[in-house]
C-alpha positions as CSV (number, residue, x, y, z in Angstrom):
1,X,23.2,61.7,94.6
2,X,21.0,60.0,97.2
3,X,20.2,61.6,100.1
4,X,21.4,58.6,102.0
5,X,24.9,59.0,100.2
6,X,24.6,63.3,100.9
7,X,24.6,62.3,104.8
8,X,27.0,60.0,104.3
9,X,29.5,61.9,102.5
10,X,29.0,64.8,105.1
11,X,29.2,62.6,108.4
12,X,32.3,60.9,107.4
13,X,34.3,64.0,107.0
14,X,33.0,65.8,110.5
15,X,36.1,65.0,112.5
16,X,38.8,68.0,111.2
17,X,40.9,68.3,114.4
18,X,40.8,72.3,113.9
19,X,37.1,72.4,114.0
20,X,36.4,72.9,110.4
21,X,34.0,71.1,108.3
22,X,36.1,68.3,106.7
23,X,32.4,67.7,105.2
24,X,32.4,71.2,103.1
25,X,36.1,70.5,102.1
26,X,35.6,67.4,100.6
27,X,32.6,68.7,98.9
28,X,34.0,71.5,97.7
29,X,37.2,69.4,96.7
30,X,34.9,67.2,94.9
31,X,33.0,70.1,93.0
32,X,36.1,71.6,92.1
33,X,37.4,68.6,90.0
34,X,39.4,66.2,92.0
35,X,36.6,63.6,90.2
36,X,38.0,62.6,86.8
37,X,36.2,64.0,84.1
38,X,35.5,67.4,84.8
39,X,35.2,69.7,81.7
40,X,38.3,72.2,82.0
41,X,38.3,75.7,80.2
42,X,35.4,78.6,80.6
43,X,32.1,77.7,79.6
44,X,30.9,80.0,76.4
45,X,28.2,82.0,76.8
46,X,26.3,80.3,73.5
47,X,27.4,76.9,75.0
48,X,25.7,77.9,78.2
49,X,22.5,79.5,77.2
50,X,22.2,76.4,74.9
51,X,22.4,74.0,77.8
52,X,20.4,76.2,80.0
53,X,17.7,76.5,76.9
54,X,17.1,72.5,77.6
55,X,16.5,73.1,81.2
56,X,14.3,75.6,80.9
57,X,12.0,73.1,79.0
58,X,12.2,70.6,82.0
59,X,11.4,72.8,84.1
60,X,8.5,73.8,82.3
61,X,7.7,70.1,82.8
62,X,8.1,70.1,86.2
63,X,5.4,73.0,86.6
64,X,2.8,70.9,84.9
65,X,4.0,67.9,86.7
66,X,3.8,69.8,90.0
67,X,0.3,71.0,89.3
68,X,-1.4,67.9,88.3
69,X,0.2,65.7,91.0
70,X,-0.4,68.2,93.6
71,X,3.2,68.3,94.6
72,X,4.9,70.7,97.2
73,X,8.7,71.1,96.7
74,X,10.5,73.5,99.1
75,X,14.2,74.7,97.6
76,X,16.2,76.2,100.7
77,X,19.5,78.2,99.0
78,X,21.7,79.2,101.4
79,X,25.5,80.1,101.1
80,X,28.4,83.1,101.3
81,X,27.8,86.4,99.8
82,X,28.2,87.1,96.4
83,X,28.4,83.1,95.6
84,X,25.4,83.1,92.9
85,X,22.7,82.4,94.8
86,X,20.3,85.3,93.2
87,X,22.0,84.2,89.8
88,X,20.6,80.6,89.7
89,X,17.2,81.5,91.7
90,X,17.0,83.9,88.5
91,X,17.8,81.1,86.1
92,X,15.1,78.7,87.6
93,X,12.0,81.2,87.7
94,X,13.0,82.7,84.4
95,X,11.3,80.8,82.1
96,X,8.1,79.4,84.5
97,X,5.4,80.7,86.3
98,X,5.7,82.7,89.1
99,X,2.0,81.3,90.7
100,X,3.8,77.6,90.8
101,X,7.2,78.2,91.2
102,X,7.3,81.3,93.8
103,X,10.2,82.9,95.0
104,X,10.3,84.2,98.8
105,X,13.4,86.4,99.8
106,X,12.3,88.2,103.6
107,X,13.3,90.9,104.9
108,X,14.4,92.0,108.4
109,X,12.0,90.4,110.8
110,X,9.6,92.7,112.6
111,X,9.2,93.8,116.0
112,X,6.0,91.0,116.0
113,X,7.9,88.4,114.2
114,X,11.0,89.1,116.3
115,X,8.2,87.9,119.4
116,X,7.0,84.8,117.6
117,X,8.3,81.6,117.4
118,X,11.1,81.4,115.1
119,X,10.3,79.3,112.1
120,X,6.9,80.9,112.2
121,X,7.4,83.6,109.8
122,X,8.9,81.0,107.4
123,X,5.5,78.7,107.7
124,X,3.3,81.0,106.2
125,X,5.2,80.8,102.9
126,X,5.3,77.0,102.7
127,X,3.8,75.4,99.9
128,X,0.1,74.7,98.7
129,X,-0.6,71.4,96.4
130,X,1.0,72.4,93.1
131,X,3.4,74.8,94.2
132,X,7.2,75.1,94.4
133,X,9.0,77.1,97.0
134,X,12.1,78.8,96.4
135,X,13.8,80.4,99.6
136,X,16.3,83.1,99.0
137,X,17.7,82.6,102.3
138,X,15.5,80.9,104.8
139,X,15.3,79.8,108.8
140,X,18.8,79.3,108.4
141,X,19.6,83.2,108.9
142,X,19.6,81.9,112.5
143,X,22.8,80.3,112.7
144,X,24.2,82.7,109.8
145,X,23.9,86.2,109.6
146,X,21.9,86.4,113.3
147,X,24.6,84.3,114.6
148,X,27.5,86.2,113.6
149,X,26.2,89.9,113.4
150,X,24.9,89.2,117.1
151,X,21.4,89.3,115.9
152,X,20.8,86.9,118.8
153,X,22.2,84.9,121.6
154,X,24.3,81.7,121.3
155,X,21.4,80.0,123.4
156,X,19.1,80.9,120.9
157,X,21.5,79.3,118.3
158,X,22.0,76.0,119.9
159,X,18.5,75.7,120.6
160,X,17.7,75.9,116.6
161,X,20.5,73.4,115.6
162,X,18.8,70.8,118.2
163,X,15.2,71.6,116.8
164,X,15.9,72.5,113.4
165,X,16.6,68.7,112.5
166,X,13.0,68.0,114.3
167,X,11.1,70.3,112.2
168,X,12.7,69.4,108.8
169,X,11.6,65.9,109.6
170,X,8.1,66.9,110.2
171,X,8.6,68.8,107.0
172,X,9.3,65.8,105.3
173,X,6.7,63.7,106.7
174,X,3.9,66.2,105.8
175,X,4.7,65.3,102.4
176,X,7.0,68.2,101.0
177,X,10.0,67.4,99.3
178,X,12.6,69.4,101.0
179,X,16.1,70.3,99.1
180,X,18.8,72.1,100.3
181,X,21.7,73.7,98.7
182,X,24.6,76.1,100.0
183,X,26.7,78.0,97.7
184,X,30.3,78.3,98.3
185,X,32.8,80.7,97.1
186,X,36.8,81.0,97.3
187,X,37.9,84.1,99.4
188,X,39.5,85.8,96.2
189,X,36.2,85.5,93.9
190,X,34.1,86.6,96.5
191,X,36.9,89.8,96.9
192,X,36.7,90.1,93.2
193,X,32.8,90.4,93.2
194,X,32.5,92.9,95.6
195,X,35.0,95.2,93.8
196,X,32.7,95.0,90.6
197,X,29.7,96.0,92.8
198,X,31.5,98.9,93.9
199,X,32.2,99.9,90.8
200,X,29.7,98.8,88.6
201,X,26.4,101.0,88.8
202,X,24.2,98.5,88.0
203,X,25.4,96.1,90.6
204,X,26.1,98.7,93.6
205,X,22.1,98.0,95.1
206,X,23.6,94.6,95.8
207,X,26.6,96.0,98.1
208,X,25.1,96.4,101.3
209,X,26.7,96.8,104.5
210,X,26.1,93.4,105.8
211,X,27.8,92.0,102.5
212,X,31.1,94.1,103.9
213,X,30.7,92.6,107.1
214,X,30.8,89.0,105.2
215,X,33.6,89.9,103.7
216,X,35.7,91.1,107.0
217,X,34.4,88.6,109.2
218,X,34.9,85.5,106.3
219,X,36.1,83.3,109.0
220,X,33.3,83.8,111.6
221,X,31.1,83.0,108.7
222,X,33.2,79.7,107.9
223,X,32.8,78.8,111.7
224,X,29.0,79.0,111.8
225,X,28.8,77.5,108.3
226,X,30.4,74.2,109.4
227,X,28.1,73.9,112.6
228,X,25.3,74.2,110.6
229,X,26.3,71.9,108.1
230,X,27.3,69.2,110.5
231,X,23.9,69.8,112.7
232,X,21.5,69.9,110.6
233,X,22.7,67.6,107.5
234,X,20.1,64.6,108.0
235,X,19.2,61.5,105.0
236,X,15.6,63.2,105.0
237,X,17.3,66.6,104.4
238,X,21.0,66.6,103.6
239,X,23.1,69.6,102.3
240,X,24.1,69.3,98.7
241,X,27.4,72.0,98.3
242,X,27.7,73.6,95.1
243,X,30.9,75.5,93.9
244,X,30.2,78.9,93.0
245,X,33.4,80.0,91.5
246,X,32.2,79.4,88.0
247,X,28.9,81.4,87.6
248,X,27.7,79.8,84.2
249,X,29.1,75.9,85.9
250,X,27.5,76.5,89.1
251,X,24.2,77.5,87.3
252,X,24.1,74.3,84.9
253,X,25.1,72.0,87.9
254,X,22.8,73.1,90.2
255,X,19.7,73.2,88.3
256,X,20.8,69.9,86.6
257,X,21.3,68.3,90.0
258,X,17.9,69.7,90.9
259,X,15.8,67.9,88.1
260,X,17.6,64.8,89.0
261,X,15.7,65.4,92.5
262,X,12.3,65.7,91.7
263,X,10.5,63.1,90.5
264,X,8.8,64.7,87.9
265,X,7.6,63.2,84.4
266,X,6.0,64.7,81.7
267,X,2.4,65.8,81.6
268,X,0.8,64.6,78.4
269,X,-1.3,67.5,77.0
270,X,-3.8,68.0,74.0
271,X,-2.4,69.3,71.1
272,X,-3.0,73.1,70.8
273,X,-4.7,74.7,68.0
274,X,-4.5,78.8,67.0
275,X,-8.2,79.4,66.8
276,X,-9.4,81.6,63.6
277,X,-10.2,85.4,64.8
278,X,-13.9,86.5,65.0
279,X,-15.2,88.7,62.1
280,X,-14.8,92.9,62.8
281,X,-18.8,93.2,62.2
282,X,-18.7,96.8,61.2
283,X,-15.6,97.8,63.9
284,X,-12.7,100.1,62.5
285,X,-9.8,101.3,64.6
286,X,-10.1,104.4,65.7
287,X,-7.0,106.2,63.8
288,X,-8.3,109.8,64.1
289,X,-8.2,109.4,68.1
290,X,-5.4,111.5,69.6
291,X,-3.4,109.0,72.1
292,X,-0.7,110.0,74.0
293,X,1.9,108.0,72.7
294,X,5.3,107.0,73.3
295,X,8.2,108.9,71.8
296,X,9.8,106.7,69.1
297,X,13.3,107.7,70.4
298,X,15.1,104.7,69.7
């Protein structure tokens, strides 16, 4: 989907009488299969991994292309808690270099950072030539969690909504490719995932007090999301909505779409040939030396 098309689709749905974002509703309807041809049934793990393996190869091509061309890319991931942002970020970064695909997940701002220009703490993480920066939440915290939880004033929110499109235009005009994803999840699926986090010791670390509040304040977050999408969607930095209810399909759909937006090409490389090892020249392994070895329990 082109940037202009993304903007048109969201703008055309902006007049809902109840104040909710018809943009999101329509985008979700489309992503949930209102359009003909959406595959039905659960995607098997085997089929998921097979498809993902192909995307992994393409992401490596993106990495090599970015390094050769000096490309600069920012990918912003926002969305509801437990909507699947972390899962898709993990899958994107799994087979590529962390020095090229950098993940930025900032903690709460320090006292010093709270006194700075709001965008300042994010600017220092922007890409240099040959880098792709993935923001696991971003400057949009201002009109999301900070707004809903009362960590900033309404005047600060409105200032952000007015200034953000200008910042993003400057980002794009500087030569950075800016891609923004919003992950949506249904109320029922979010509840199920939170319940799983409560009862699974492997996932309990994912459940924070903010997550519990996001579950309780579903409609406060909905209103904040709607205003954010309508105010900050633009032709040069459109929002793309991902239906996160089906984790496997959401990951594949998002990665496929991301690849379609990056104008990469395959970089020609010399054929690699493994060199022969050098001769030992009298070296022998010190087999009699006592090492502190890891017990072979398994």
